[in-house]
C-alpha positions as CSV (number, residue, x, y, z in Angstrom):
1,M,-113.6,114.6,-17.4
2,G,-115.3,117.5,-15.8
3,P,-117.0,118.7,-12.6
4,S,-120.3,117.2,-11.4
5,G,-123.2,118.5,-13.4
6,S,-121.1,119.4,-16.4
7,G,-123.0,117.0,-18.7
8,K,-120.6,114.0,-18.9
9,S,-123.4,111.4,-18.3
10,T,-125.8,113.3,-20.6
11,L,-123.1,113.2,-23.3
12,L,-122.9,109.4,-23.0
13,Y,-126.7,109.1,-23.1
14,L,-126.8,111.2,-26.2
15,L,-124.0,109.2,-27.9
16,G,-125.9,106.0,-27.1
17,G,-129.2,107.1,-28.3
18,L,-130.8,107.0,-24.8
19,A,-131.5,110.7,-24.9
20,H,-132.3,113.0,-27.8
21,P,-130.4,116.2,-28.4
22,T,-132.2,119.5,-28.3
23,E,-129.8,120.8,-31.0
24,G,-127.4,119.3,-33.4
25,R,-127.0,115.8,-34.9
26,I,-125.3,112.6,-33.9
27,W,-123.7,110.4,-36.5
28,L,-122.6,106.7,-36.1
29,E,-120.9,104.8,-38.9
30,G,-121.8,107.3,-41.5
31,S,-125.5,107.3,-40.6
32,E,-127.4,110.0,-38.7
33,L,-128.6,108.6,-35.3
34,T,-130.8,111.5,-34.6
35,N,-133.2,111.0,-37.5
36,R,-133.9,107.3,-36.7
37,N,-137.1,106.1,-35.0
38,D,-136.9,104.6,-31.5
39,S,-136.9,101.0,-32.6
40,E,-134.1,101.6,-35.1
41,V,-132.0,103.3,-32.4
42,T,-132.8,100.4,-30.0
43,K,-131.6,97.9,-32.6
44,L,-128.5,99.9,-33.3
45,R,-127.7,100.2,-29.6
46,Y,-128.2,96.4,-29.2
47,D,-126.0,95.6,-32.2
48,K,-123.2,98.2,-31.6
49,I,-123.1,99.8,-28.1
50,G,-122.5,98.5,-24.6
51,F,-123.2,100.6,-21.5
52,V,-121.7,100.6,-18.1
53,F,-124.2,102.7,-16.1
54,Q,-123.1,104.7,-13.1
55,R,-125.8,103.1,-11.0
56,F,-125.2,99.6,-12.5
57,N,-128.9,98.9,-13.2
58,L,-128.6,95.3,-12.1
59,L,-131.8,93.3,-11.6
60,S,-132.1,92.5,-7.9
61,T,-133.8,89.1,-8.4
62,L,-131.2,87.8,-10.7
63,T,-127.8,86.3,-9.9
64,A,-124.6,87.8,-11.2
65,L,-124.5,85.2,-14.0
66,E,-128.1,85.9,-14.9
67,N,-127.5,89.7,-14.9
68,V,-124.7,89.2,-17.4
69,S,-126.6,86.6,-19.5
70,I,-129.7,88.7,-19.8
71,A,-128.1,90.8,-22.4
72,L,-127.9,87.7,-24.6
73,K,-131.5,86.8,-24.2
74,L,-132.9,89.7,-26.3
75,S,-133.5,87.6,-29.4
76,L,-135.9,90.3,-30.5
77,F,-132.9,92.0,-32.1
78,S,-131.3,89.0,-33.7
79,N,-129.7,89.7,-37.1
80,G,-131.8,87.0,-38.7
81,N,-129.5,84.0,-38.6
82,G,-129.0,84.2,-34.8
83,K,-125.2,83.9,-35.3
84,R,-123.1,86.5,-33.3
85,D,-119.8,86.3,-31.6
86,F,-120.8,86.7,-28.0
87,A,-118.5,86.3,-25.0
88,D,-119.2,83.6,-22.5
89,P,-120.8,85.2,-19.4
90,K,-119.0,82.9,-17.0
91,E,-115.6,83.7,-18.6
92,L,-116.3,87.4,-18.3
93,L,-117.3,87.2,-14.7
94,D,-114.1,85.2,-14.1
95,L,-112.1,87.8,-16.0
96,V,-113.4,90.6,-13.7
97,G,-112.6,88.4,-10.6
98,L,-116.1,87.2,-9.8
99,G,-115.9,83.6,-11.0
100,S,-116.7,82.4,-7.4
101,K,-119.8,84.6,-7.1
102,L,-121.8,83.5,-10.2
103,R,-124.9,82.6,-8.1
104,H,-124.8,85.7,-5.8
105,R,-127.6,88.3,-6.2
106,P,-126.7,92.0,-6.1
107,N,-127.6,92.4,-2.5
108,E,-125.0,89.7,-1.7
109,L,-122.3,91.6,-3.5
110,S,-120.2,94.6,-2.5
111,I,-120.7,97.8,-4.5
112,G,-117.4,97.1,-6.3
113,E,-118.5,93.6,-7.2
114,Q,-121.8,94.9,-8.5
115,Q,-119.9,97.4,-10.6
116,R,-117.8,94.5,-12.1
117,V,-121.0,92.6,-12.9
118,A,-122.2,95.6,-14.7
119,I,-119.0,95.8,-16.7
120,A,-119.2,92.1,-17.6
121,R,-122.8,92.6,-18.8
122,A,-121.8,95.6,-21.0
123,L,-119.0,93.5,-22.6
124,V,-120.9,90.2,-23.2
125,R,-122.3,91.2,-26.6
126,R,-118.8,92.3,-27.6
127,P,-120.0,95.8,-28.7
128,A,-118.0,97.9,-31.1
129,I,-118.5,100.9,-28.8
130,L,-118.5,100.8,-25.0
131,L,-119.9,103.8,-23.2
132,A,-118.8,103.7,-19.6
133,D,-120.0,106.1,-16.9
134,E,-117.5,106.0,-14.0
135,P,-116.7,102.3,-14.5
136,T,-114.0,102.3,-11.8
137,G,-115.7,104.8,-9.4
138,S,-116.6,102.1,-6.9
139,L,-113.5,99.9,-7.3
140,D,-110.4,99.6,-5.1
141,R,-107.1,100.3,-6.8
142,D,-106.3,96.7,-7.6
143,N,-109.7,96.1,-9.3
144,T,-109.4,99.5,-11.1
145,V,-106.1,98.4,-12.6
146,K,-107.6,95.0,-13.5
147,V,-110.6,96.7,-15.2
148,L,-108.5,99.2,-17.1
149,G,-106.3,96.4,-18.3
150,I,-109.3,94.6,-19.6
151,L,-110.6,97.7,-21.4
152,K,-107.1,98.4,-22.9
153,R,-106.8,94.9,-24.1
154,L,-110.3,95.1,-25.8
155,H,-109.3,98.3,-27.4
156,G,-105.9,97.0,-28.6
157,E,-107.0,93.5,-29.7
158,K,-110.5,94.1,-30.9
159,G,-110.4,97.8,-31.9
160,Q,-113.2,98.5,-29.5
161,T,-114.0,102.2,-29.1
162,I,-114.3,103.1,-25.4
163,I,-115.7,106.4,-24.2
164,M,-115.4,106.7,-20.5
165,V,-116.5,109.3,-17.9
166,T,-114.3,109.5,-14.9
167,H,-113.4,111.9,-12.1
168,D,-110.1,110.1,-11.4
169,P,-107.1,111.7,-13.1
170,A,-105.1,108.5,-12.9
171,V,-107.8,106.7,-14.8
172,A,-108.1,109.5,-17.4
173,R,-104.3,109.3,-18.0
174,E,-104.8,105.7,-19.2
175,G,-106.9,106.9,-22.1
176,D,-105.6,107.8,-25.6
177,R,-107.4,111.2,-25.4
178,T,-108.9,113.2,-22.6
179,L,-111.6,115.8,-23.1
180,H,-112.8,118.2,-20.4
181,L,-116.4,119.1,-20.2
182,V,-117.6,122.3,-18.4
183,D,-121.2,123.4,-18.4
184,G,-122.0,121.2,-21.4
185,V,-119.1,122.5,-23.5
186,I,-116.0,120.5,-24.4
187,E,-113.1,122.8,-23.5
188,N,-110.4,121.0,-25.5
189,G,-110.7,118.7,-28.4
């Protein structure tokens, strides 16, 4: 948590290897992320990290189902045998309450529905780490509760690490730990 401009989104981008730190180092699973080349970081991100972007980053020409499924089509980063335990895109869309909107394009969905498509897309590869930038910011209370329940279940059952940025104190209270960021500095740890 923290005020706008405090560096919350930047922190997520740094943790996910989408931005490079000007100082310091970032470690993931005992290995330094900051000394890897771009293709190594991209492969690591594909294998381990899911993102829920604040602006969703849905492709306007694709349906909800295609926007979720596209994350599975990146065979460039296959681990060699092509065997991974991926989630079913249709089941994920149903889980977030969009089973009836599989064929809808982003412009045919509400902002909250687009956000839930983005969440399903981030979860389809079953990443070990989910970085979520305001994942409930455009959702009504019922869908916020539903999404938080999904995230809690993933953490509890699958041990998934979830790092979430939020402005909503009620959402923050659902986490195991809350950090406050002010002017790029974590105030409590």
